[in-house]
C-alpha positions as CSV (number, residue, x, y, z in Angstrom):
1,X,131.8,35.7,72.1
2,X,128.8,33.3,71.6
3,X,128.5,31.0,74.4
4,X,125.6,28.5,74.2
5,X,122.5,28.5,76.5
6,X,123.6,25.1,78.0
7,X,126.8,26.2,79.1
8,X,125.7,29.6,80.3
9,X,122.8,27.9,82.0
10,X,125.3,25.6,83.9
11,X,127.5,28.6,85.2
12,X,124.4,30.0,86.6
13,X,122.7,27.0,88.2
14,X,125.6,24.9,89.4
15,X,127.0,25.7,93.0
16,X,130.2,24.7,94.7
17,X,130.3,22.5,97.8
18,X,132.4,24.6,99.6
19,X,134.4,27.8,99.3
20,X,137.8,27.2,101.1
21,X,140.3,30.2,101.6
22,X,143.7,29.1,100.3
23,X,145.8,32.5,100.8
24,X,145.7,35.8,102.4
25,X,147.4,38.5,100.5
26,X,147.5,42.4,100.6
27,X,144.4,42.3,103.1
28,X,142.4,40.0,100.7
29,X,141.4,36.4,101.1
30,X,141.6,34.2,98.0
31,X,139.7,31.3,97.7
32,X,139.1,27.7,96.0
33,X,135.5,26.7,94.8
34,X,135.2,23.0,95.6
35,X,133.3,20.5,93.6
36,X,133.0,17.5,95.9
37,X,132.8,14.1,94.0
38,X,131.2,12.6,97.1
39,X,128.2,14.9,96.8
40,X,127.6,14.6,93.0
41,X,126.1,11.8,91.0
42,X,129.0,9.9,89.3
43,X,129.1,9.9,85.2
44,X,129.6,6.6,83.4
45,X,133.2,5.4,84.1
46,X,133.7,7.3,87.4
47,X,136.2,6.0,89.7
48,X,135.6,4.9,93.2
49,X,137.5,6.8,95.8
50,X,141.0,5.0,96.1
51,X,142.6,4.2,99.5
52,X,145.4,7.1,99.0
53,X,142.8,9.8,98.4
54,X,141.1,11.1,95.4
55,X,143.0,12.7,92.3
56,X,142.4,16.4,92.1
57,X,142.3,19.0,89.4
58,X,142.7,22.7,89.8
59,X,140.9,24.4,87.0
60,X,141.4,28.2,86.3
61,X,139.1,30.7,84.5
62,X,140.3,33.0,81.8
63,X,139.5,36.5,80.9
64,X,142.8,38.0,79.8
65,X,144.2,38.0,83.3
66,X,141.8,40.8,84.0
67,X,138.3,39.6,84.4
68,X,135.9,36.6,85.2
69,X,135.7,34.5,88.1
70,X,135.5,30.8,89.0
71,X,131.7,30.7,88.1
72,X,132.7,30.7,84.4
73,X,134.4,27.3,85.0
74,X,131.7,25.5,87.0
75,X,130.4,23.4,84.1
76,X,134.1,22.0,83.8
77,X,134.5,21.6,87.5
78,X,131.1,19.7,87.4
79,X,132.3,17.0,85.0
80,X,135.5,16.5,86.7
81,X,133.9,15.8,90.1
82,X,131.4,13.3,88.4
83,X,134.4,11.5,87.2
84,X,135.6,11.1,90.8
85,X,138.2,13.9,91.0
86,X,138.2,16.7,93.7
87,X,137.7,19.7,91.5
88,X,138.7,23.4,92.6
89,X,138.2,26.5,90.8
90,X,140.7,29.2,91.4
91,X,140.0,32.7,92.6
92,X,143.0,34.8,91.8
93,X,144.1,38.5,91.9
94,X,143.1,40.1,88.6
95,X,145.6,42.0,86.5
96,X,144.3,45.5,85.7
97,X,145.1,47.3,82.8
98,X,147.7,50.2,83.2
99,X,146.4,53.8,83.1
100,X,147.5,56.3,80.3
101,X,150.0,57.9,82.6
102,X,151.5,54.6,83.6
103,X,151.8,53.5,79.9
104,X,153.4,56.9,79.3
105,X,156.0,56.2,81.9
106,X,156.7,52.9,80.0
107,X,155.1,50.6,82.7
108,X,153.3,47.5,81.9
109,X,151.3,44.4,83.5
110,X,154.1,42.2,84.1
111,X,153.9,42.7,87.7
112,X,150.2,42.0,88.3
113,X,150.3,39.0,85.8
114,X,152.9,37.6,88.0
115,X,150.7,38.0,90.9
116,X,148.3,35.7,89.0
117,X,150.9,33.2,88.4
118,X,152.0,33.2,92.1
119,X,148.6,32.8,93.1
120,X,148.0,29.6,90.8
121,X,151.2,28.2,92.3
122,X,150.2,29.0,96.0
123,X,147.0,27.1,95.3
124,X,148.8,24.1,93.9
125,X,150.9,24.0,97.0
126,X,148.0,24.7,99.5
127,X,146.3,21.5,97.8
128,X,149.3,19.5,98.7
129,X,150.1,20.9,102.1
130,X,146.3,19.8,103.2
131,X,145.9,16.9,101.0
132,X,145.1,14.7,103.9
133,X,142.4,16.7,105.3
134,X,140.9,17.3,101.7
135,X,140.9,13.6,100.9
136,X,143.2,14.1,97.7
137,X,146.1,12.3,96.5
138,X,149.0,14.9,96.4
139,X,150.7,12.9,93.6
140,X,147.8,13.1,91.4
141,X,146.8,16.7,90.9
142,X,145.8,18.1,87.5
143,X,146.2,21.7,86.6
144,X,144.2,23.1,83.8
145,X,142.0,26.0,82.5
146,X,140.9,28.2,79.4
147,X,142.9,30.8,77.8
148,X,144.7,33.1,80.5
149,X,143.7,30.6,82.9
150,X,145.4,27.8,80.8
151,X,148.4,30.0,80.8
152,X,148.2,30.2,84.7
153,X,147.8,26.4,84.9
154,X,150.8,25.8,82.6
155,X,153.0,28.3,84.7
156,X,152.4,26.0,87.8
157,X,154.5,23.5,86.1
158,X,156.8,25.0,83.4
159,X,158.0,27.8,85.4
160,X,160.8,27.6,88.2
161,X,162.6,29.9,90.5
162,X,161.9,32.2,93.3
163,X,160.5,34.8,90.9
164,X,157.5,33.2,90.2
165,X,156.6,32.1,94.1
166,X,155.1,34.5,96.5
167,X,157.9,36.2,98.6
168,X,157.9,34.7,102.1
169,X,155.6,31.8,101.4
170,X,156.7,28.1,102.1
171,X,157.9,26.1,99.1
172,X,158.5,23.0,100.8
173,X,155.7,21.4,98.4
174,X,155.9,21.4,94.8
175,X,153.8,23.6,92.5
176,X,153.9,21.4,89.6
177,X,151.0,19.2,88.4
178,X,151.0,15.6,87.3
179,X,149.1,16.3,84.4
180,X,147.9,19.4,82.4
181,X,144.7,20.3,80.5
182,X,144.7,23.3,78.4
183,X,141.9,24.9,76.6
184,X,143.0,27.6,73.8
185,X,145.9,28.6,76.1
186,X,147.6,31.8,76.1
187,X,150.9,29.7,75.4
188,X,153.2,32.1,73.5
189,X,153.5,35.5,74.9
190,X,155.9,36.8,72.4
191,X,154.9,39.4,69.9
192,X,153.5,36.6,67.5
193,X,151.2,35.3,70.4
194,X,149.1,37.1,72.9
195,X,150.1,39.3,75.9
196,X,153.4,40.7,74.7
197,X,152.2,44.3,74.9
198,X,151.0,43.8,78.5
199,X,154.0,42.1,79.4
200,X,156.6,44.1,78.1
201,X,160.2,43.4,77.5
202,X,160.0,40.5,80.1
203,X,157.5,38.6,78.3
204,X,159.9,35.5,77.6
205,X,159.9,34.9,81.5
206,X,155.9,34.0,81.4
207,X,156.0,32.2,78.1
208,X,155.2,28.6,78.4
209,X,156.2,28.0,74.6
210,X,159.7,29.3,75.4
211,X,160.0,27.2,78.7
212,X,159.6,23.7,77.4
213,X,162.1,21.2,78.6
214,X,162.3,17.5,79.1
215,X,160.5,15.9,82.1
216,X,157.1,17.9,81.7
217,X,153.9,15.9,82.6
218,X,151.4,14.6,80.1
219,X,149.3,17.2,78.4
220,X,146.1,17.5,76.9
221,X,145.7,20.6,74.6
222,X,142.7,21.9,72.8
223,X,143.0,24.8,70.2
224,X,140.8,26.0,67.4
225,X,142.2,26.9,63.9
226,X,140.2,30.0,63.6
227,X,141.3,31.4,67.0
228,X,142.2,34.8,66.5
229,X,142.7,35.9,70.0
230,X,145.4,33.2,70.9
231,X,147.0,32.2,67.6
232,X,146.9,28.4,66.9
233,X,150.5,28.8,65.5
234,X,151.7,28.8,69.3
235,X,149.8,25.7,70.3
236,X,151.1,23.9,67.3
237,X,154.7,25.1,68.2
238,X,154.1,24.1,71.8
239,X,152.9,20.4,70.8
240,X,156.0,20.2,68.6
241,X,158.5,21.3,71.2
242,X,156.9,19.0,74.0
243,X,157.2,16.0,71.6
244,X,160.7,17.0,70.6
245,X,161.5,17.1,74.4
246,X,160.3,13.8,74.9
247,X,157.0,14.9,76.7
248,X,153.5,13.6,76.0
249,X,151.4,16.1,74.5
250,X,147.9,15.3,73.0
251,X,146.9,18.0,70.7
252,X,143.3,18.3,69.6
253,X,142.9,21.2,66.9
254,X,139.5,22.0,65.8
255,X,139.1,23.2,62.1
256,X,136.8,25.8,62.8
257,X,137.1,26.6,66.5
258,X,137.5,30.1,67.5
259,X,138.6,31.3,71.1
260,X,136.5,29.5,73.3
261,X,134.8,27.1,71.1
262,X,134.4,24.3,73.7
263,X,131.7,26.3,75.4
264,X,129.8,27.3,72.2
265,X,128.1,24.0,71.4
266,X,126.7,21.1,73.6
267,X,128.0,18.7,71.2
268,X,131.7,19.8,71.1
269,X,131.5,20.4,74.8
270,X,130.4,16.8,75.3
271,X,133.2,15.4,72.8
272,X,135.8,17.6,74.9
273,X,134.4,15.8,78.2
274,X,134.9,12.4,76.5
275,X,138.5,13.3,75.1
276,X,139.2,14.5,78.7
277,X,137.8,11.4,80.4
278,X,140.1,8.9,78.0
279,X,143.0,11.3,78.9
280,X,142.8,11.0,82.6
281,X,141.9,7.1,82.1
282,X,145.3,6.7,80.4
283,X,147.0,8.0,83.3
284,X,145.1,5.9,85.8
285,X,143.6,9.1,87.5
286,X,140.1,7.4,86.9
């Protein structure tokens, strides 16, 4: 997959201002990569820090649930921080492909993708639990991401129930976002979408398309018409379902965009930043 030199350069040269642990699980510490707006030159139209704390964004990397890390979303985190948002990149447990022996026994990746979902929801609760010390407004948190990361962002808000939360973890704080920003998301995990072969017969439980209901937060959705990885049909159906349920969904299809297209071209990247800025401004987040 082609990613232009500008985006790659930013991934390699940008650095978080802090790496903050948010969860200990199975002997491993998981962290948030924090881009502090107070330490970055503001972009045009950036908001000053409000008395109630800054808005925040949790932005989640893609990679089919099995690879990559927070570094691949550093360019997005930087743009959010320059707008005045406290921006956090999520480190989560990566799902692993099943072995041939496990596949022969009919096992699938549902359990380990569920771990990814639980990590995203844990992180949202961590931000709310520590909002005062982080200087953020717990009522203005955006969840976003690309591809499988956009799926995890959506699951913080569209899924509900004990299955999706870490066993034994406090759920006194909500995991739901006040807004969603989704880049070419894994939005439909049915056989017509992406991930069904990995998730098996329980795919519907983790499918944002199949969990749309009234009362969901405003959503900004980017998807390419030429995406052969996560089919655009699912994004169109999601946008229609959101509208039918009375929810705001700003859908921006790109006529020639392939999977990951927002990273492929500097002009398209900058246009996406402008659209995201306008969306956040419409919600009084900036």
